[in-house]
C-alpha positions in Angstrom: 72.7 15.9 -34.7 72.6 18.7 -32.2 69.3 17.5 -30.6 70.9 13.9 -30.1 74.1 15.5 -28.2 71.9 17.7 -26.2 69.8 15.0 -24.8 72.8 12.5 -24.2 74.6 15.4 -22.3 71.2 15.7 -20.0 71.2 11.9 -19.6 74.7 12.1 -18.5 74.0 14.6 -15.8 70.9 12.9 -14.4 73.4 9.3 -14.1 75.7 11.5 -12.4 73.4 12.7 -9.9 71.7 9.5 -9.4 75.3 8.1 -8.6 75.7 10.6 -6.4 73.0 9.7 -4.2 74.3 6.1 -3.6 77.7 7.1 -2.7 78.6 6.0 0.5 79.8 9.5 1.5 75.6 10.2 1.6 75.0 7.3 4.1 72.7 9.5 6.5 70.4 10.4 3.4 70.1 6.8 2.5 69.2 5.9 5.8 66.6 8.7 5.7 65.2 7.1 2.3 65.0 3.7 4.1 63.0 4.6 7.1 60.5 6.5 4.7 60.0 3.4 2.7 59.6 1.0 5.6 56.8 3.2 7.1 55.4 3.6 3.7 54.8 0.1 3.4 53.4 -0.6 6.9 50.8 2.4 6.1 49.7 0.6 3.1 49.7 -2.9 4.3 47.5 -1.6 7.6 45.3 0.4 5.0 44.6 -2.8 2.8 43.8 -5.0 6.1 41.2 -2.1 7.4 39.7 -2.3 3.7 39.2 -6.0 4.0 37.8 -6.3 7.3 35.6 -3.5 6.8 34.1 -5.1 3.5 33.1 -8.3 5.6 30.2 -8.3 8.2 31.6 -9.7 11.5 28.6 -12.1 11.7 29.0 -13.2 8.0 32.6 -14.6 8.8 32.8 -18.2 8.8 36.4 -19.4 9.0 39.8 -18.7 10.9 40.8 -17.1 14.1 38.3 -14.2 13.5 35.2 -16.7 13.5 36.4 -18.4 16.2 36.5 -15.0 18.2 33.1 -13.9 17.3 31.7 -17.3 18.4 33.6 -17.1 22.0 32.1 -13.5 22.5 28.5 -14.2 21.3 26.8 -17.1 23.2 23.1 -16.1 23.1 20.5 -14.0 21.1 20.5 -11.2 23.5 24.4 -11.2 23.0 23.8 -11.3 19.2 21.3 -8.1 19.4 23.8 -6.1 21.6 26.7 -6.8 18.9 24.5 -5.6 16.2 23.1 -2.6 18.2 19.7 -3.7 18.5 17.8 -2.6 21.9 17.5 -5.9 24.3 14.9 -5.0 27.1 15.7 -5.3 30.8 15.1 -8.6 32.3 11.6 -8.8 33.9 11.4 -10.0 37.6 8.5 -12.1 38.0 8.9 -13.2 41.5 6.1 -10.9 43.0 3.6 -11.6 40.4 0.3 -12.7 41.5 -1.4 -15.9 40.0 -4.8 -15.6 38.7 -7.0 -18.9 38.7 -10.2 -19.7 36.7 -11.8 -22.9 37.8 -14.7 -22.4 35.3 -12.4 -22.7 32.4 -9.7 -24.3 34.0 -6.6 -22.2 33.7 -4.1 -19.9 35.5 -1.9 -17.3 34.5 0.5 -14.8 36.3 0.6 -10.9 36.2 2.2 -8.0 37.9 1.1 -7.4 41.7 -0.5 -3.9 40.7 -2.7 -5.3 38.1 -4.7 -7.6 40.8 -7.7 -5.0 41.3 -7.9 -4.4 37.3 -9.1 -7.8 36.1 -12.2 -7.9 34.3 -14.4 -10.3 32.1 -16.8 -9.8 29.2 -19.3 -12.5 27.7 -19.8 -11.9 24.1 -22.6 -10.0 22.8 -22.0 -8.7 19.3 -23.1 -10.7 16.4 -19.5 -11.0 15.0 -17.7 -12.3 18.0 -17.3 -16.1 18.2 -15.6 -16.0 21.5 -17.4 -17.1 24.6 -15.4 -14.9 27.3 -12.8 -12.3 27.3 -10.8 -12.1 30.4 -8.8 -8.8 30.6 -5.7 -8.0 32.8 -4.8 -4.5 32.8 -2.1 -2.2 33.7 -2.6 0.8 36.6 -4.5 3.9 35.6 -1.3 6.1 35.5 0.2 3.6 32.8 -2.6 4.3 30.1 -0.4 6.1 28.0 1.6 3.1 27.1 1.4 1.3 23.8 0.1 -1.6 25.6 -2.7 -1.6 28.2 -2.1 -5.1 29.2 -3.3 -8.7 27.9 -6.3 -10.8 27.2 -7.2 -14.1 27.7 -10.0 -15.2 25.3 -12.2 -18.4 25.2 -13.6 -19.8 22.1 -15.5 -23.2 22.1 -14.5 -25.5 19.9 -18.1 -26.7 18.9 -18.1 -23.1 17.5 -14.4 -22.4 16.2 -12.9 -25.3 14.9 -9.7 -23.4 14.0 -7.5 -20.5 15.0 -7.8 -18.9 12.0 -11.6 -18.7 12.5 -11.1 -16.5 15.7 -11.7 -13.0 16.2 -8.1 -12.4 16.7 -7.1 -13.1 12.8 -8.4 -10.7 10.2 -7.8 -11.4 6.3 -6.9 -8.4 4.2 -9.2 -6.8 1.6 -6.5 -7.8 -1.0 -6.3 -11.4 0.0 -6.9 -14.1 -2.9 -10.4 -15.1 -3.2 -9.1 -18.8 -3.1 -8.7 -20.0 0.6 -6.1 -22.3 -0.5 -3.7 -19.5 -1.4 -3.7 -18.4 2.1 -1.9 -20.2 5.1 -1.6 -19.0 8.8 1.8 -19.6 10.1 1.4 -21.6 13.3 4.8 -21.9 14.8 5.1 -24.3 17.8 6.9 -23.1 20.7 7.6 -23.8 24.2 8.7 -20.4 26.5 10.0 -22.1 29.3 11.4 -25.7 30.4 8.1 -27.6 31.3 5.8 -25.1 30.2 2.9 -25.7 27.9 3.3 -26.2 23.9 2.1 -23.4 22.6 1.0 -21.9 18.9 2.9 -18.5 18.0 0.9 -16.4 15.5 3.2 -13.7 14.2 2.0 -11.9 11.0 3.6 -8.8 9.7 2.5 -6.1 7.0 4.4 -8.0 4.5 2.1 -11.2 4.6 -0.3 -11.8 1.6 -3.5 -12.5 3.2 -3.6 -11.9 7.0 -3.2 -8.3 8.5 -0.3 -7.8 11.2 -1.3 -9.8 14.5 0.7 -11.5 17.2 -0.4 -13.7 20.0 -0.2 -17.2 21.5 -2.8 -20.1 21.2 -3.5 -23.2 23.0 -6.1 -25.8 23.0 -7.5 -28.1 25.7 -10.8 -29.8 25.9 -13.5 -28.2 24.6 -11.9 -25.0 24.4 -9.3 -22.8 22.6 -7.6 -20.2 24.9 -6.0 -17.2 23.0 -3.5 -15.1 25.0 -3.4 -11.5 23.0 -1.4 -8.5 23.9 -4.0 -5.5 24.4 -3.5 -2.2 22.4 -3.2 0.7 24.7 -5.7 4.0 24.2 -3.7 5.2 21.7 -5.0 2.7 19.6 -1.6 2.6 17.9 -0.9 -0.3 15.4 2.3 -1.7 14.3 3.6 -3.3 11.0 5.5 -5.9 13.0 3.5 -6.6 16.4 5.8 -9.1 17.4 9.1 -6.6 17.2 7.2 -4.1 19.1 5.7 -6.1 21.7 8.9 -7.6 22.9 10.4 -4.3 22.7 7.7 -2.4 24.6 5.9 -4.7 26.7 8.4 -7.6 27.7 5.8 -8.7 30.6 3.8 -10.0 28.0 5.8 -13.1 27.0 6.5 -13.9 30.7 2.9 -14.0 31.4 2.2 -16.1 28.6 5.1 -18.6 29.5 3.2 -19.1 33.1 0.1 -20.0 31.7 -1.1 -23.2 32.8 -4.0 -25.6 32.9 -5.7 -26.5 36.1 -8.9 -28.9 36.7 -11.9 -27.5 35.6 -14.4 -27.3 38.3 -18.0 -25.9 37.7 -20.8 -25.9 40.3 -23.9 -28.0 39.3 -26.9 -25.8 38.5 -29.2 -25.3 41.4 -32.7 -27.1 40.6 -35.5 -25.1 41.4 -37.7 -27.0 43.5 -40.8 -25.4 42.3 -40.5 -26.6 38.9 -43.3 -28.6 37.6 -45.4 -28.2 40.9 -48.6 -26.9 40.8 -49.3 -23.2 42.4 -51.7 -23.1 45.2 -55.4 -22.1 44.3 -55.8 -20.0 47.7 -53.2 -18.4 49.5 -52.5 -14.7 50.3 -49.5 -12.9 49.8 -47.4 -11.5 52.6 -44.0 -9.7 51.8 -43.9 -10.9 48.3 -44.5 -15.0 50.0 -47.4 -17.1 49.9 -49.0 -17.9 53.1 -52.1 -19.5 54.3 -54.9 -17.1 54.3 -57.1 -18.9 57.1 -57.0 -17.2 60.4 -57.1 -20.0 62.8 -54.7 -22.4 60.7 -51.3 -22.9 62.0 -49.6 -25.1 59.2 -46.2 -24.6 60.8 -47.4 -26.8 63.6 -48.0 -29.9 61.4 -45.0 -31.5 61.5 -46.0 -35.1 61.6 -47.9 -35.1 58.3 -48.0 -38.4 56.1 -47.3 -38.1 52.5 -50.5 -37.3 51.0 -52.0 -34.9 48.3 -50.4 -31.5 47.7 -51.1 -28.6 49.8 -52.8 -26.1 47.4 -54.0 -23.5 50.1 -50.4 -23.0 51.9 -52.1 -24.2 54.9 -50.5 -27.6 55.8 -52.7 -30.4 57.1 -51.5 -33.7 58.3 -52.5 -35.7 55.5 -50.8 -33.2 52.9 -47.3 -32.7 51.4 -45.7 -29.3 51.8 -46.2 -27.1 48.6 -42.5 -25.3 47.7 -44.6 -22.4 46.3 -45.6 -21.6 49.9 -43.9 -20.3 53.0 -45.1 -22.0 56.3 
């Protein structure tokens, strides 16, 4: 009974205190409580909004005004990369680039002006090579420390190499499935600029089941396959994702590929040796490596009006003989 009186007495005191707080005479205190409540409300509402926005990636939001804002600010792939923090290479100025033309294989390609004295070619000599010729375009000497030294144009005859998978630029992993049907090389059709060629892009990273990392472009015309490949620098550095690293470190490569064009093939006719199938003289002397008449009093160069007759076999041309191409008159 005593405990009930005691607890009732305490409750009564609390009730009186609470009633005093809301007494009109305590108006300043009530205003303070109101402002604290309002500020606390704004704080918790703002905190909740920040948490919601951070939990959603800006590029994943697909509706409402927020998504519309992203669409307006990101118009190109380069803008998207900048928005996500990815490094975007500076645009490459190709206005002063030189154009290399090769009439034998019927193609032209552009390269920086400073490379014009660094163009080489090499015909296939090693047993494993199935290409016919490589044309190498290289940077200046002071840039040899770069990850990329330039680019190559490899020419493959279709009679020997029917598919891109069979070129020297595609390599299977040792762990690849034995059944060739389980492996398929991705050949993405692409056009790098308006009016440019339809190219096949080969891009393989280290995650591919069958093929080792590779990145190059290929185009086929007539009797040849043309592969355009970035050339690794002296460091010999290899990349798990060659396309990504080439785009970042060597943006000139894609510009060169975009400038690749076909031109008419012009091959000079083979020179026919006039001596082929002609009998050699049976009597003549050698002077300065040439066959001449051995007779002292004979002057074959004076016999201009010789009629068609038998072949001169002494390098001493008579009127009834025809000139022998082995002889020097």
